[in-house]
N, C-alpha and C positions, 0 to 999 in steps of 0.2 A: 750497214749489214741487218738479212731480213733473215729468221730466220721461221720456215713451216714445217709441223711434224704433225703428221696422221695417226691415230691409234687404232686397230682394231680390236677389241677385247669380249671374251667368253664372260659371263654373267651369269649364276645357274639361282633361281633366289635371291634376290635378293631388294632389299629399300630403301635405296643407296637415295630417293630423293621422293618424299610423300609432301602430299598438300594441304591436305584436312583432317581433320580428323570431326567426326560428327557420332554422337556416342558413343559406343565403344568401339568405330571400326576407324582405320584411319587409312587412308586411297594414298597410294600412289600416282607420281605424273605421269600423266597420261597425253600425247600432242594429235591433233590432226595431220594423216600422213597419205602425200598420193602415192596412190598402190597402180601399179598394170600390168591385168593381164589378158584374156587374149580377149575380153570381153569392152577390152579400153582403159583408161584414167578412173579413177574412183578415187574417194577419201576413207582412209582406215585410219582404227585410232589405238596406236602402240604407246608401250612402255618409254619414258626418257628422260635423260638427266643434265638438267638443266644448265646455260651455262653459267647462270649465278654460284651455281652447287660447284660447280670445275672452281668458276675465277676463287673462290671463295679459300677450296684445301689450294689453291696456288697459292695467294697472300698467304695462310699460316705456316705456309712452309717455305716464301721469300724471309718472312719472321724467320727459321731455324735454318736456315744456310744463311741468313747475317750473322749471326752468332758463334759460329764456326769460321769466318773469316774475320769477323770484327771482333775487338778487343772489347769495346764500348761497340754496339752498332750503332748508327744510326736512325731510331724505328721509335716511335711515336705510344704514349701509353698503352693506348686504345688501342691500336695495331699490337705490339707489343701482345697484346692481351688475347688478341684474335676479334679485336669488335671494329669492324672495318667502316668505324662512323666520319673516320676520317675529319680535317679539316669544313666542318658541313656550315661549322654556324662560330658565332663568337667563344661560348663555352669550349666547343671542341679546338680553338686555335688558344689559346689561352696558358695551354703548354709548352706553345712552343714558341710565342711571342709573348711581352707584355705591353707593346705598341697599342695606339689606337687603330686597328684595320683599317677605318675610315679616313685616316690621316696617311693612310700610303699609296702609295702608288698600283697598279696592280703586279708588276713585273715586280717590284719589292716584294709585297708579298709570294707569288710564286715564289722567289727565292729563299724569302723565310723555312716555307713548307716546307719544298723541295730538299733542303741542307739540314732540315733536325728529320726526314721520313724517308727511308728509302721506299716504302709502302708503297706510300705516295708521288713517290717519286715513278716509281714504276708501273704500278697502278691506277693512279691518276684520281682525282678530287672533285668536286663541289663546292667551294663556298659560296652560298646562297645570302651572303649581306652582303652590305659596301663596303670594298668595292664587290662587284658579282665577279667572279674569275674559276674558270670550267679548266682542269687539267687536262685530256680525253689518256686514255690509259697506254700504255707503250706495248701491250700484251692482246690478243683476242682470241677470242673463246667462243666454239659452238658451241649447239645440244648437242650430249651423246643420243643419237637416234639409230636403231634397228639397221644394219645393213637390208639395203632396198631385195636383192632375189630370196631372203628370209624375215624378211621384216610379217608376213602374214602368220610365223610363226610365230611369232614371240606371241606373250600373255600375260595379263596377270592375274594376280587368285588371290580370294583372301586364304587364312593362315589364322584356326583357332588358337586361342592359347589363353593357360588356365594359372592365374595364382592363387597362391591358396596360405591361409594364416595356421600356425600356431591354433590349439585350446588355449583357450584363461584360462590357467591354474588357478589363480588367484578365483575366481569360482567355480571350483573344486573345492578349496583350504573354506571358505565362507561356507558353503553347503553342503559339507558334508559329502555325504552317498551322490549330491545330487551329481549328474555326469555332467561336467562342463563344456558350453557350447562354440561351439565352433563363430571366430568369425567369418561373416559374411564372403565366398571368393571370387574373385573376381574375371567374371570373363571376356575376353579382349578380344578382338580380329586384326591383322597387319595385312593390307594389299601387299603380296612376292612381286616382281617380275623375274624372268628369263628371258635372255635374248643374244642377242648375238651384235652388237654398239660397234659405233666406230662417233672417233669425232675431230676435232682438225685446232691445230691449236696454233698462233703466231705471233709470234713480238717481231718489234719493230728495236733492235737495239744503239741504232742511232742517233732514238728518241730521248734513250737515259740519261739524265744528264742535262738536257737541252731543252732550255725555255720555248714548251710549247707558245709564248706570245710573238717571242722575237727572232727567237731561231740560233739566237747566241747559247754558249755550254753557260753555265745556272754556277757547274761544277770544277777543281780543274778535274786533269788527264787522267791522273790514278784512280784519281775516287772514281770518274766514271767507270773507268776497267774492271776496279773491283766491283761494282755495284754491278754492272752488266756481267764477271761471271758468279754471283749470287742470284740472276734472273734466269742463268743456263740451269746451274744446279736443283736449282728448287723446278725446274720443268722436267727433270734426269727424273728425283725423287715422288713426282707425282707419277710419271712413269711404272717405276720401280716398284716401289713400295703401296700404290692402287690406295692412297689413302685420301680418299677424295668420296665424299658422298657422308649421310645421312645414318643412323643404326650400326655403326660395325663393328658394336660391339656384340650383339644376337645374330645380326645378318648380313654377316659379312660372306660377298657372295662367291660363290664352287664354282671356278674356275678358270683364266689366267689369258695376259696377251697374247693376240692369236700377227700380233702388226706391226712393227713403227717405223716409218716413213720419213725422216729428216732431211733437208732442204736446204740449201743456202746461198744465198744470193745479197748482189748490192741492193739490188731493187725490190722493192714490195713486189713477192712473190706467192701466191697463194697456192699449196698441192691441191690435186681434185682431190674430195671430199671421198674419203676410206669409206660411206656407205655403199657405193659405188663398185662394183666389180668391175675388174679388170683398172683400176684408182692407180696402179705402181706402172706402169705403161701410158697411161695418161699424163702425168703426171711429166718420164723423162719424156714421151714425144714431147710435150708442152718447153723445157725446159730445152730441152735439143734445138729447136726452136730460138728461144729466146739468146742460148750462144753461141749462132752462127747469125743471128740478123740482128741483133742489138751490141754482140762481141762483148759480150759480158761473160766473167768466171762466174760460175754455176756448180752446184754438187750435189749427190740425191747417194745417201745413205741411208739404207735397209735391212728389217730384220720384216723376216715375211715365211706364215706357213701355211697360206690361201689361195697365191699364185703363180701362176706360170709367167714366171718375171725375164725367162731366159732374151728379150729381145734388147729388156731393157741392161741385162747386164753386157749389151754388146759397145752403148757406149761408153766412152771414156774417161768424165766424169763420176757415174757409177760405181759404188760399191755393196756388197754385203758382208753380212756381219751375222754369228748363230746366236747374240741372244738381242733380247730387248732395251738393254742397255748403252749399245756399245753403238749404236748410232747418234744417239744424242753427246757419248763420249767421244767420240771424233768430232764433233760438232763440234766441243770444248775443245779438244784439240788443236782445231784446224782453226781456233780463230788466238784462242795462243800465239799456233804458228806468223799468220798475221797480223800481231799485236795489236787484236780490238779491246780481249781482254785481260 
């Protein structure tokens, strides 16, 4: 089964994805973006949050959710610490097997890694020694980009901050009446962004626990089901907790989730990107064609505060909810009914 999720959220004064520091100035990630006005198409630069940033947060949540489902989570020591080096070489492979990897077949090596680490099963890995081995990620995530109609208003702006040191009291004691000298203060700038963002997250549940080499099961059926549930629970946490991106301790974004749309289909289907207005109706129309032409069971679950979706709600496979968590909870429920998880 294939699950596709689109999310829209408002983020004011956020520093979720910083790219470089020059002196005391830290810059926000910005990307070129195609924008159209009455004069035609043009390129503007807008704040963005990379897919790598979102994927890192999701994989950390995979680790967290595995702890709630397993008494002894099948997660390697690197991933358990949130350091996703994965099995990239012999050094990082050593915790999974003491066998000489150069004497193993690719199929055997993949089996060892997948059995030992749930994160590498779901998130993929690249072993760059012999035999070279690549496992594609079961999930896909886009950059979070501003919604098209308001992209021109998205902005980045540096904020001035100062860090002050206390007086050096030992100097007062040493020099008697001499006034204590203050340690230098630190002036620094953090570039913050504000925008209405949208991003897409896809996951192929059928790829979990299955060999990427010969398409045969690596794990037993119940273990595959447990890992699929971990994958969906981590997705729910990603949306609900908003625990993704950098500088959350002092720049937690002001705003909230505006829209969550989740589709379920037997074969790969990606919802229309939430950066476009009308994306929900577009998605429902596309799924309707998929259902009628390919006779495929499809489901679309919606939480939305931004669009007129009356036409989508007329379709029998569409259901609307009142909170952003419910569409993904409904996906989990339908997967349990189908015995997918």
